[in-house]
C-alpha positions in Angstrom: 45.2 8.2 42.3 46.3 4.7 42.2 44.9 2.5 39.5 45.9 -0.9 37.9 45.2 -2.1 34.7 43.4 -5.4 34.2 45.7 -8.2 32.6 44.9 -8.9 28.9 44.5 -12.4 27.3 44.3 -12.7 23.5 45.3 -9.0 22.8 43.2 -6.6 20.9 40.0 -7.4 18.9 37.9 -6.0 16.6 34.1 -5.4 17.2 31.2 -4.8 15.1 28.5 -2.3 15.3 25.3 -3.7 16.9 21.7 -3.0 16.1 18.9 -3.4 18.7 15.4 -3.4 17.5 12.3 -2.6 19.9 8.8 -3.0 19.4 6.8 0.0 19.8 3.0 0.8 19.5 3.8 4.4 18.2 2.6 5.4 14.8 4.9 8.4 14.3 6.5 9.0 10.8 9.4 7.1 9.8 12.9 8.6 10.6 11.2 10.7 13.5 14.3 10.8 15.8 13.4 10.4 19.5 16.8 10.6 21.1 20.3 11.2 20.0 23.9 11.4 21.5 27.4 11.6 20.0 27.8 7.8 20.6 24.5 6.6 19.2 20.9 7.6 18.1 17.6 6.3 18.2 15.2 6.5 15.4 11.7 5.1 14.7 11.3 3.2 11.1 7.7 1.8 9.8 8.0 -1.2 7.7 5.6 -1.2 4.7 2.1 -2.5 5.5 3.2 -2.9 9.2 0.8 -1.8 11.9 3.6 -1.0 14.3 6.7 1.2 14.3 9.9 -0.4 15.1 12.2 1.8 17.4 15.8 1.1 16.4 19.1 2.1 18.0 22.5 1.9 16.4 25.4 2.2 18.6 29.3 1.4 18.3 29.8 -1.3 20.8 33.5 -1.2 21.4 34.7 -3.2 24.5 38.4 -4.2 23.7 40.2 -5.9 26.3 42.8 -3.8 28.6 40.5 -0.8 28.1 39.6 -1.0 32.0 41.7 0.1 35.0 40.8 -0.7 38.5 40.6 1.9 41.0 40.3 2.4 44.8 41.2 -1.1 45.8 39.3 -2.7 43.0 35.9 -1.1 43.8 35.8 1.2 40.8 36.3 0.4 37.2 37.6 3.4 35.1 36.9 3.1 31.3 39.6 4.5 29.4 37.8 5.0 26.2 34.7 6.7 27.4 36.4 8.2 30.6 33.5 6.9 32.9 34.0 5.5 36.3 31.8 2.5 37.1 30.8 0.9 40.4 32.5 -2.5 40.0 30.0 -4.4 42.1 26.2 -4.1 41.8 24.4 -1.6 44.1 21.2 -3.4 44.5 18.5 -5.7 42.5 15.0 -5.7 42.5 11.8 -5.1 40.5 12.3 -2.4 37.7 9.7 0.2 38.9 11.1 0.3 42.6 14.7 0.3 41.2 13.5 3.4 39.0 12.3 5.2 41.9 14.9 4.3 44.5 18.0 4.1 42.0 18.7 8.0 42.0 19.0 8.3 45.6 21.0 5.1 46.0 23.7 6.3 43.4 23.8 9.7 45.0 24.5 8.5 48.3 27.5 6.2 47.2 31.0 7.3 48.8 33.2 5.2 46.4 36.4 6.9 45.5 37.5 10.6 46.1 35.0 13.6 45.8 34.4 14.4 42.4 32.4 17.1 40.4 31.0 14.1 38.5 28.4 12.8 40.8 27.4 8.9 40.8 24.0 8.3 38.9 21.7 5.7 37.3 23.3 5.2 33.9 21.7 6.0 30.6 21.0 3.4 28.1 24.1 4.7 26.1 26.2 4.3 29.1 25.1 0.9 29.6 25.4 -0.2 26.0 29.0 1.3 26.1 30.0 -1.8 28.1 28.7 -4.5 25.7 31.2 -6.8 24.4 30.1 -8.2 21.0 33.0 -10.5 20.9 31.3 -12.9 23.3 29.6 -15.9 21.9 28.1 -17.5 25.1 27.8 -16.0 28.3 27.3 -12.4 29.3 28.3 -9.8 26.8 30.4 -7.7 29.2 34.0 -7.9 30.3 33.7 -10.2 33.4 37.3 -9.7 34.5 36.4 -6.1 34.8 32.8 -6.8 36.2 32.9 -10.2 37.8 29.7 -9.6 40.0 27.4 -8.9 37.0 24.4 -11.0 37.6 22.4 -12.6 34.7 19.7 -10.0 34.9 18.7 -7.0 32.8 20.6 -3.6 33.8 18.5 -0.8 34.7 18.8 2.6 32.9 17.3 6.0 33.5 16.6 6.6 29.8 12.9 7.0 29.1 11.2 5.3 26.3 8.0 5.9 24.3 4.6 5.4 26.2 3.2 2.0 25.7 -0.6 2.6 25.8 -0.9 4.7 28.8 2.1 3.5 30.6 5.3 5.4 31.2 8.3 3.3 30.3 12.1 3.4 30.4 14.9 1.1 28.9 16.6 -1.9 30.2 19.4 -4.0 28.7 20.1 -7.5 29.0 23.9 -8.5 28.8 23.0 -12.2 28.6 21.2 -12.1 25.2 22.2 -8.4 24.1 18.5 -7.3 24.0 17.1 -3.7 24.8 13.6 -3.7 26.3 11.4 -1.5 28.0 9.8 -1.7 31.4 6.9 0.2 33.1 8.3 2.8 35.6 5.1 2.7 37.4 4.4 -1.0 37.7 7.3 -3.0 36.1 8.0 -6.1 38.0 10.9 -7.4 35.9 13.9 -7.9 38.3 16.8 -5.9 37.2 20.3 -4.9 38.8 21.5 -1.4 39.3 25.2 -0.4 38.8 26.0 3.3 39.2 28.2 5.4 36.9 29.9 8.7 37.1 
């Protein structure tokens, strides 16, 4: 399989760990883990005297230059750290609830690259966060040489969040301001973008 490494400018950099804090209406006990993975975890912590619980996620956000390779004539970006292949462009944009419903089928129908046992899918929150470049001070917190078509919109994920009142929610991530948020999978109108991964 042919691939080409992206040219580097400035050499290797060190990256710090980031913390994303989300407001939640849940009143579960402190340190109640709701999701975990080898690359990060999500836990709920209640501040003394607070009426709401904060859901915090801590993930290692490493995006050093030169970690990406372009494949299939530049249509696929291969991450040499996570070994994931990403759609370099954007599959589509639209209201979050519509993208949540339509996204799995759109990704499954992708024919980029050679056939693989790993199928194209809507990324999880941890997969989306793995692309965050925390060295960026202004602009999109993502390697725009590897992903030049990234819009200034939140990225859709398939990771479900805690219920907010009676609404079912899932997470999205905004590369412009580094904020993780939630949307209603039934009625969410926030315009997001979908980039598939495998």
